[in-house]
Phi, psi and omega in degrees: 000314180298319180293321179295320179296317178299318182298318182291324187268325190244318189292152174299132186287154169291151186241135174285113184290347179290324183228002178065023180260149183288144180263002173209169182248106178284079190302321187250029182230079180287358179276337175280144184300323178286319177296327180291320177296317178299316182301311182285336177296308182286323182293317179297317179292323181295312181291329176292315180296322180298317180285324178301321180257020184285341183279317183310318182298329181257348183283332184303318183235295191300302183292321180302316180288320184295322182262001179056052182270145173274166179296326178295319179294323176297314180297319179297322180294325178293318181292320180298321178298322178288324181296319179298317180297320178303311182296312184290329176295319176301317184285321187292334179300301176300327178296324177298319180291332183271315186250351181098141185294330182297314181292323177294319178302310180299316180297318180296316181297313182291324179294327178275336181291322183298308177294333176299317180292339182272006181303327181294346181272352183287134181234353181209165182303317181296325177296321179292319179298316179295319180296319181293334175298313183286327175293332178300344174305326183299331179296338179286350180299342178301322184295304177296332175302311182286322180292322179297314178298318180300327180286343184248346184236138185294156182297340178289341180231007187293329177298317178294312182297311182294318183287326175295312181298315181288320180296313178294324178293317179301333180299340176302330178293331176273321181300323184298334178290341177261320186289308186297313176298326180294317178296316180300312180299322179296318180293326181284312188272322182270326183259349176075020178281148174288149179307324179302324179271321188299316183294331179287320179291328182306324186281358172288329182297310176302323178301314181296317182295312182298316181297320179297317180294319179299319178292325176299317176299318184297318189260348186237353187242161178257157176288315184220169177299340179260005177116236184290156180300324180292346182256016185293343180269359185301321185290333175297319179291322182294332180297334181294343178280348175096039177267130179227177182245137169241161182303126176102359177161192181261135182235136174272121185300319185288322182266334183072013182268134179275134180289137178289324182244111185291346180271354182254149181299148178294152183290141177263354183265132179221148174281152182302322182295316181295320180296320181296316181296321182294319182291333180279345185283134177295335179296332182295321180299315179297320182295317180294326176296319179297320180298317180297321180294327181281343187300316180297320179298313181295317179300323179291340180273342183289124180288134180247153177294124188279145169265166180298319180296316180292322178300315180293319182297315181290317184299323186250021175283157180298321182297320177293317179298327183293338175258335181286320182295313176298327179290327176299327179281315186284302180289326177299318177295321179299314180299313184291316182291324176305322186284341183242353189298318178300316179293324178295315177298316181295326179292315182279335182227076184302334182294340180291325183078170184295316184294312182293321178298319179297321180292319177294323178294324179297331180298330179300319178284323182293333180296346175303332181303327183253312191288320180295315176299326179299318179300317179289321181296313179296324177299319178294320179299315178299317182295318181292331181274331182257340185053035182218135177289340176299326177299317176297319182296316180296319177299318180297314180295319179302312180298318181296320181290315180293324174304312178298324179295320177294323178294322175298317182299316180292313184293320183281329181271334181043065191304138175252359175260132181298318181299316180294315181298310183290328177293314178293324178295320178294320177296317177298318180300319182299306185289325179293311183286325175295326177296319176301316180293319180293328181298313182276011164272337178270323186309316181298342179276343185267117181046063185299336178288347180230045185300325179296317180298313181296315180297319178295319179295313181295315179298319179294322178295328175299318178290323177299318176299320179298320179293315180299314181290327176295324177293321176300315178296320183296316183278351174268355179063232182269008177276069185296321182299318180299317179297321183294319180288331174296317177298322178298317178298315179299316182299314180295315182297316182294315181296321178289329182292331183254004186293338184275346186286134179302134180291337179237130179303141180297132179083004181291134174274160181086019181271133173204000000 
């Protein structure tokens, strides 16, 4: 058991020779090429998320007072930040398919880092609203994060890989509630800066962190398992030589030799005697037949540069909508509830005060570290036992419906007991965040040749849901409970409405 645990967390993963993707996630091994991609995927998304949500912790009091902002202007700045992410997520999906997710990831991080560093130049509310629009670019980092992971990890473990990277990354939304006030307090109390100066200097720190992570991606990571993005089709050509996989490693069909290092490509050099024996073996005929059968599957997984017509067809297909709509409910609810949860706690439990209410609200985001990966992991387990994407789909719908039920419970009961409130909130967090993880366990199966487009569409719909739900909260005023049960009704209705749609388009190649 201990050795198996070590193998999963640290050892270089075995590689599926059909697509060159890892069959496990080396979570704690950034020295392995697959582990390094996983490491920078979650770290890049986390620091982006931290900066994306860096304003709310200081906006409540310090920035609001310094810039003389009204509550409406604060709400508008939150919505504008979500709107920017919505737009850039739509755009970043096709860009991932054309230029590769690593380059899009780097571009998004650097594009969002620059306006973050410019926070100190803001002098009025409108300037802050405009700045938060450009900082909202960082929220789009989720799309290349998921597309990059999908390119390096096999579909048998992609739910785990995607949900771990996204879950750990989402935790940045909770971490920022601790980090930004701590930096601000340090500058005020230890460095003697006035609050007017301190909050402006504080935003230099996220700029430095984001830029460092982007440079790490640039100089230490690969675009694909075969190297450059332009070389992503190489493995399809290599399959024509007859390389297949046997249990325990990579095997060359012609030589019959097992690779010593499962992370390295199989040898193309063979001695004439070995080649002759291999060709005489009846197993070789079966193996070559297997390779031919796998060729269509592998070809279907290769991402192609999208045309406008293909982009529209994939974006608005039923299969894409069937994963985008539930994500609009789950991630959209997470974004909207995150923004009001502290105020809701403070309203129902005035004794907690602003600081304590904020800390309890931050826990909702921090639970992503555990709950989102659980959703993806269970989805992978179901897939390995059923060998059907329908199993993943049913799990996704179940989570979405129960998530809505918890929202109904909170909204209709409006708990006045701390134990009841925090218990129901934790239950809602589990099903909501697990639903997010389960969703991106299904996404890689939908139009795999256009994974960037599908991921961008689904991610953007998550933000669209966040904007719609934020508007519900805005027009409900301080009646937070009413807004939450309305969101619950919408979530249940949407998940049931799309449950009948096939998870994989009929006739799609690359299905497994």
